[in-house]
C-alpha positions, -999 to +999 in steps of 0.1 A: +392-109-599+389-142-580+419-132-560+404-101-549+370-119-538+391-145-519+409-115-500+379-097-489+362-128-478+393-139-457+394-104-444+357-103-434+363-137-417+391-121-396+369-091-386+337-114-379+360-136-356+377-108-340+340-094-333+329-124-320+356-130-297+353-094-284+316-100-279+323-133-258+348-114-238+325-087-230+297-112-220+320-132-197+330-100-178+292-090-177+286-123-163+312-123-138+301-088-127+266-102-122+278-130-101+298-107-079+272-082-075+243-106-068+261-133-049+237-134-022+208-139-045+226-165-065+231-185-033+196-183-023+188-195-059+213-224-055+198-234-021+163-234-035+173-257-064+190-283-040+159-300-031+145-301-068+177-315-079+175-343-052+139-353-061+148-353-099+178-377-091+156-398-071+130-401-098+160-408-124+173-434-101+140-452-096+133-451-135+165-467-141+160-493-113+127-503-131+144-511-163 
């Protein structure tokens, strides 16, 4: 009886792992499709974030220098 439970749980773990891997691959494929499809919009977002990133980097540098 205990052996049957172990076999079922190991089979369930394998199926669960396979489903997670398939889901992960599907999400990666959708992400790549979105990046390719909306490349120009993505570039605009990156360009918009550069200034904010530099401001935050400067604030962090000042905070570290004060310590």
